[in-house]
Backbone bond lengths (Angstrom), bond angles and torsions (degrees), N, CA, C in turn:
res aa  C-N    CA-C-N  psi(-1)  N-CA   C-N-CA  omega(-1)  CA-C   N-CA-C  phi
1 M - - - 1.371 - - 1.524 106.96 -
2 N 1.255 117.19 140.40 1.464 122.93 173.65 1.479 105.60 -94.62
3 I 1.316 118.07 100.48 1.451 122.92 -172.06 1.531 111.63 -64.30
4 Y 1.346 121.48 -42.79 1.375 123.74 -178.29 1.563 108.09 -60.58
5 E 1.375 117.84 -49.68 1.459 121.20 -174.79 1.585 108.46 -71.68
6 T 1.249 121.83 -29.04 1.452 126.20 176.53 1.513 107.48 -67.91
7 I 1.326 119.36 -43.51 1.492 121.86 179.21 1.592 106.77 -64.16
8 K 1.207 121.34 -43.78 1.476 123.83 177.95 1.445 109.75 -61.43
9 N 1.343 120.30 -44.67 1.443 123.19 -174.91 1.532 109.94 -67.44
10 I 1.339 120.51 -44.93 1.410 122.70 -178.89 1.529 110.17 -68.26
11 R 1.299 117.89 -41.67 1.448 122.41 -177.39 1.648 109.65 -68.57
12 A 1.260 116.95 -28.92 1.515 120.92 177.57 1.481 114.63 -65.00
13 S 1.395 113.06 -21.15 1.523 112.93 -172.61 1.605 108.33 -132.99
14 C 1.271 118.50 25.92 1.508 119.27 -173.25 1.481 109.92 -95.88
15 D 1.300 122.48 -9.19 1.482 120.96 -171.57 1.547 114.42 -64.21
16 N 1.338 118.27 -5.27 1.375 119.97 178.40 1.569 111.52 -80.35
17 Y 1.277 116.56 -17.76 1.439 124.93 -175.73 1.504 116.41 -132.66
18 V 1.308 123.02 -15.08 1.460 126.21 179.60 1.483 110.62 -159.61
19 D 1.328 116.59 153.98 1.467 121.23 172.62 1.520 109.60 -65.46
20 P 1.302 121.21 129.41 1.475 121.71 -175.50 1.597 112.36 -61.94
21 N 1.409 112.39 -27.67 1.541 113.40 -179.96 1.551 110.01 -81.56
22 L 1.312 120.76 -8.17 1.434 125.84 175.52 1.526 114.14 -116.40
23 L 1.310 113.09 24.43 1.545 121.53 -174.88 1.499 109.06 -57.46
24 A 1.238 116.64 -72.19 1.464 124.36 -163.59 1.517 114.40 -84.27
25 F 1.311 118.77 145.22 1.483 122.72 171.60 1.512 109.17 -113.26
26 I 1.266 116.24 150.55 1.448 123.03 165.08 1.486 106.88 -83.98
27 I 1.354 118.74 135.91 1.485 123.93 -178.20 1.486 108.54 -122.61
28 D 1.370 113.86 119.92 1.428 118.06 178.91 1.516 113.03 -61.93
29 D 1.424 121.21 169.19 1.408 124.87 -179.17 1.510 108.18 -64.64
30 D 1.337 117.94 -25.22 1.504 119.96 -177.33 1.578 111.35 -90.40
31 N 1.377 113.06 10.15 1.504 123.50 -179.11 1.487 118.07 76.77
32 H 1.373 118.82 3.22 1.436 120.65 176.94 1.500 110.06 -73.56
33 M 1.311 115.99 146.65 1.399 123.54 -179.33 1.554 110.94 -78.57
34 G 1.347 112.84 136.07 1.420 117.71 175.49 1.490 109.27 -116.49
35 D 1.355 117.50 -152.35 1.466 122.60 -176.27 1.414 114.89 -59.71
36 N 1.374 115.64 150.28 1.490 125.57 176.91 1.471 111.64 -127.13
37 N 1.345 118.93 -1.45 1.438 122.76 -177.09 1.560 108.40 -88.70
38 I 1.296 116.70 67.75 1.442 125.24 -169.40 1.552 111.15 -57.52
39 L 1.321 117.24 -32.63 1.444 121.45 179.59 1.449 116.96 -68.06
40 E 1.362 116.65 -21.54 1.436 121.33 179.06 1.504 114.45 -106.68
41 I 1.257 118.83 4.06 1.490 120.53 -177.97 1.556 106.97 -79.19
42 K 1.409 115.10 136.29 1.389 120.49 178.57 1.528 109.79 -108.91
43 G 1.297 117.18 164.02 1.568 120.44 179.58 1.504 104.78 95.17
44 Y 1.339 116.18 -167.60 1.451 124.96 174.85 1.546 111.24 63.03
45 D 1.297 111.99 22.08 1.500 116.85 -177.76 1.550 112.88 62.80
46 I 1.299 115.04 26.36 1.566 119.97 179.17 1.504 106.03 -76.48
47 R 1.246 112.29 141.83 1.535 122.01 171.67 1.535 109.05 -109.40
48 D 1.282 112.09 150.08 1.469 117.42 178.84 1.525 118.29 -55.04
49 N 1.309 118.69 -29.08 1.414 123.93 -176.74 1.611 107.23 -94.95
50 D 1.266 121.22 3.52 1.497 121.43 -179.92 1.537 108.62 -67.41
51 A 1.312 118.01 135.88 1.480 121.58 172.31 1.465 109.10 -70.58
52 Y 1.398 114.64 169.26 1.462 121.40 -176.64 1.463 109.79 -58.85
53 E 1.357 120.20 -46.12 1.472 122.24 -178.34 1.502 112.07 -63.49
54 E 1.304 115.62 -37.80 1.474 118.70 178.95 1.510 112.62 -64.05
55 R 1.381 114.26 -42.76 1.473 119.73 -179.04 1.547 109.04 -63.90
56 L 1.338 112.71 -48.39 1.537 114.74 -178.68 1.557 110.43 -63.06
57 F 1.294 116.73 -36.18 1.474 119.14 179.12 1.537 109.21 -64.02
58 K 1.240 119.09 -39.38 1.499 123.51 177.22 1.527 111.96 -66.58
59 I 1.314 115.04 -47.52 1.503 124.11 174.94 1.486 109.56 -53.21
60 H 1.378 117.15 -44.55 1.442 123.67 -173.99 1.550 111.08 -59.42
61 K 1.403 117.54 -27.17 1.491 118.36 -177.52 1.519 109.82 -63.66
62 N 1.362 117.50 -24.08 1.487 120.12 -179.02 1.462 116.16 -122.13
63 E 1.331 120.82 1.28 1.435 126.18 -178.07 1.512 115.37 -140.56
64 N 1.315 113.32 151.01 1.475 116.51 171.00 1.516 107.35 -76.29
65 I 1.337 119.40 141.97 1.420 120.52 178.53 1.586 110.57 -127.84
66 F 1.269 114.43 148.20 1.470 122.95 -179.88 1.476 106.53 -110.89
67 L 1.272 119.56 127.92 1.519 126.89 174.95 1.490 108.69 -117.36
68 P 1.382 118.50 104.18 1.500 120.70 178.72 1.510 106.89 -68.78
69 C 1.346 112.36 146.65 1.458 121.73 175.26 1.457 110.08 -116.35
70 G 1.350 115.03 -1.88 1.561 117.25 179.23 1.471 108.34 166.60
71 M 1.366 112.10 -178.12 1.501 117.78 179.40 1.539 110.14 -123.09
72 I 1.276 119.00 146.52 1.468 124.02 177.59 1.499 111.11 -117.81
73 T 1.322 118.21 147.28 1.488 120.06 169.36 1.533 105.21 -146.01
74 F 1.290 117.65 148.21 1.417 121.78 -171.00 1.561 106.86 -118.20
75 I 1.374 111.47 143.14 1.473 119.86 -174.58 1.598 105.50 -115.39
76 P 1.346 121.16 95.94 1.456 124.39 -169.23 1.527 116.44 -55.24
77 V 1.265 118.90 -50.17 1.435 119.97 -170.08 1.632 111.68 -63.99
78 L 1.326 110.65 -32.36 1.491 119.64 -174.95 1.547 109.95 -96.76
79 N 1.338 120.24 -2.03 1.485 121.15 -173.04 1.545 112.36 48.44
80 E 1.280 115.87 43.71 1.455 120.21 177.19 1.516 111.61 -112.80
81 C 1.327 111.49 159.41 1.491 119.00 176.41 1.454 103.75 -131.41
82 D 1.338 121.43 129.50 1.431 126.37 174.71 1.483 104.90 -103.50
83 I 1.344 114.01 131.41 1.450 123.08 177.96 1.534 112.23 -115.05
84 F 1.228 119.23 122.26 1.485 125.31 174.50 1.439 111.78 -107.82
85 S 1.369 117.09 114.97 1.439 122.57 179.24 1.562 105.48 -142.49
86 T 1.355 116.26 -145.32 1.478 117.01 175.82 1.588 106.32 -63.79
87 K 1.341 116.72 -34.51 1.506 118.86 168.05 1.498 105.62 -119.26
88 D 1.323 116.33 159.63 1.409 125.28 177.50 1.540 112.86 -99.45
89 Y 1.382 117.36 144.79 1.426 118.59 -178.41 1.487 105.55 -139.71
90 S 1.460 117.21 152.57 1.424 122.70 170.94 1.590 105.34 -129.85
91 L 1.294 111.88 117.50 1.452 118.54 -175.13 1.504 110.91 -111.24
92 K 1.366 118.05 125.33 1.422 125.23 172.88 1.605 106.14 -86.53
93 L 1.340 108.00 116.52 1.537 112.87 -176.48 1.500 109.72 -105.75
94 S 1.333 112.98 159.05 1.551 120.33 173.00 1.482 107.65 -69.52
95 P 1.364 118.71 152.57 1.384 119.60 179.28 1.523 114.44 -54.22
96 E 1.370 121.09 -33.45 1.450 124.20 179.10 1.487 111.78 -69.11
97 E 1.363 115.30 -42.22 1.415 118.73 -178.43 1.543 108.94 -70.88
98 F 1.313 115.05 -41.02 1.470 117.30 178.14 1.535 111.16 -58.58
99 D 1.307 118.20 -46.19 1.453 119.54 178.04 1.473 117.53 -62.47
100 K 1.368 111.44 -30.87 1.502 118.95 -179.64 1.585 111.53 -67.92
101 Y 1.288 115.34 -36.67 1.480 117.89 -173.84 1.526 116.09 -110.26
102 C 1.280 117.85 -13.35 1.439 123.38 -170.01 1.537 113.81 -59.07
103 E 1.265 115.86 135.52 1.497 123.17 176.58 1.544 107.63 -127.52
104 Q 1.306 117.76 152.34 1.429 126.57 179.89 1.502 110.72 -71.71
105 E 1.336 114.62 -36.32 1.464 119.81 -174.47 1.523 112.68 -112.37
106 E 1.280 117.22 164.47 1.434 120.00 172.83 1.644 107.85 -66.02
107 K 1.335 111.33 143.39 1.437 121.34 178.31 1.507 114.47 -126.42
108 L 1.283 120.64 156.22 1.488 124.48 167.14 1.528 106.50 -92.00
109 F 1.273 118.59 140.32 1.420 123.22 170.15 1.519 110.47 -117.33
110 G 1.310 113.29 151.76 1.472 117.89 -178.58 1.530 113.27 170.13
111 I 1.300 115.94 -147.58 1.482 122.15 -179.06 1.452 114.29 -118.88
112 L 1.328 113.75 138.59 1.479 119.32 172.51 1.519 102.88 -105.02
113 I 1.412 113.18 119.48 1.471 118.86 -176.04 1.544 102.81 -102.90
114 K 1.378 115.71 122.25 1.457 122.70 175.96 1.489 111.12 -58.97
115 K 1.360 118.28 143.66 1.451 123.35 -179.64 1.500 110.67 -53.57
116 D 1.350 116.98 139.23 1.413 128.96 174.02 1.542 111.87 47.66
117 S 1.404 114.95 40.78 1.457 120.55 -175.67 1.539 106.90 -150.11
118 T 1.299 115.28 170.35 1.374 120.05 174.05 1.613 110.10 -111.57
119 D 1.325 114.20 9.04 1.407 120.84 179.32 1.549 109.76 -77.36
120 Y 1.361 121.25 131.58 1.472 122.08 -177.67 1.464 110.09 -135.56
121 K 1.331 115.51 158.65 1.433 126.29 171.42 1.522 109.99 -121.84
122 I 1.329 115.05 143.39 1.454 121.71 176.09 1.494 110.16 -91.00
123 G 1.317 118.07 131.31 1.413 120.84 -179.32 1.497 113.56 -172.80
124 Q 1.267 118.14 -157.63 1.473 128.09 -175.20 1.448 114.17 -134.75
125 T 1.381 114.91 155.39 1.499 120.90 171.71 1.503 107.05 -136.10
126 D 1.235 113.83 169.04 1.450 120.95 168.60 1.475 110.17 -64.30
127 V 1.407 118.01 157.22 1.421 119.77 -174.52 1.624 107.66 -74.45
128 C 1.345 112.77 -26.12 1.551 116.09 -176.32 1.541 105.17 -134.26
129 N 1.354 111.29 143.12 1.456 117.60 179.91 1.486 113.09 -88.36
130 C 1.325 119.52 17.63 1.415 123.34 -174.08 1.532 115.85 -80.31
131 S 1.293 119.44 -13.53 1.450 126.83 174.24 1.544 110.94 -86.00
132 I 1.309 116.85 143.27 1.466 118.97 175.81 1.490 113.51 -69.27
133 T 1.387 117.12 -15.49 1.346 120.69 179.05 1.528 116.69 -100.89
134 A 1.409 111.56 5.70 1.529 118.81 -178.94 1.497 105.70 -68.58
135 S 1.403 113.23 130.64 1.409 123.62 -174.80 1.493 116.06 -156.68
136 F 1.321 117.93 170.78 1.497 126.89 176.83 1.568 105.99 -94.55
137 K 1.297 115.75 130.06 1.454 120.57 173.33 1.614 110.06 -123.10
138 E 1.229 117.22 120.55 1.464 123.39 -175.30 1.562 106.48 -70.89
139 F 1.292 116.42 141.14 1.518 123.95 167.06 1.551 106.79 -84.80
140 K 1.422 115.02 129.99 1.406 115.98 168.34 1.511 109.14 -77.16
141 K 1.321 112.93 139.66 1.453 121.16 -178.88 1.566 106.40 -62.37
142 A 1.363 113.89 138.60 1.434 120.49 -178.04 1.545 109.15 -153.57
143 D 1.294 113.65 164.08 1.461 118.81 179.70 1.455 119.74 -90.64
144 G 1.370 115.80 1.33 1.453 118.84 -175.82 1.565 112.50 -78.41
145 K 1.386 110.73 178.20 1.484 115.02 -175.17 1.507 112.78 -64.48
146 F 1.297 118.16 -36.63 1.442 121.81 -170.79 1.601 108.24 -68.01
147 Y 1.298 119.09 -52.49 1.429 120.37 -177.46 1.532 111.14 -65.26
148 K 1.370 116.60 -41.42 1.438 116.30 177.66 1.533 113.12 -62.88
149 K 1.335 118.90 -35.97 1.492 117.37 178.10 1.484 112.49 -69.57
150 I 1.304 115.65 -40.01 1.492 120.80 -177.64 1.606 106.59 -64.56
151 E 1.362 113.53 -45.47 1.513 115.47 178.36 1.453 112.31 -60.80
152 E 1.351 116.78 -40.30 1.533 120.11 -178.02 1.535 108.21 -61.22
153 I 1.301 116.80 -47.52 1.467 122.45 -176.16 1.611 106.75 -62.34
154 I 1.288 116.97 -46.52 1.491 118.93 -176.76 1.531 108.07 -65.98
155 E 1.353 119.17 -44.88 1.441 119.52 179.27 1.569 115.34 -59.10
156 S 1.312 112.49 -29.60 1.491 117.86 179.57 1.510 109.42 -74.05
157 K 1.348 117.87 -19.28 1.508 120.81 175.89 1.411 120.77 -90.95
158 I 1.369 117.78 -18.54 1.451 124.99 -173.79 1.471 108.15 -84.32
159 I 1.345 119.76 128.66 1.441 126.77 -179.27 1.640 105.23 -106.79
160 D 1.327 109.30 125.06 1.510 117.33 -178.79 1.530 108.02 -86.26
């Protein structure tokens, strides 16, 4: 994966579900969400004139980063999941698949890229890092509609 180009690609099309200047989150080693105001972070050899992508690329050398590729919301009575990304989708899920992934609140889905690496995990985070319990949760790979659609969206955003 070309991390710099992947950041640019995701950022270019994320305004349907998140502010492009608040796109990425720093994720601690214990999966708790950290800062997402990349343009105001100091240190990491960041210069004042560095573009967003350059700043995030420098931060990534020392921190795990989460890049959201969309937002998900679940509708319990209908066993549906609405996915908001570059395109929007509404998936009718089996009761088992719905129970496996269902969350009470809207979540962001995307990739957690391990620090100074191209290794990533597919998962979700809270929409906001303002809660002390806000964290990244990995999706376990599965053959159902939900995981396949999330994986398809993410793969379309990653630049090699």
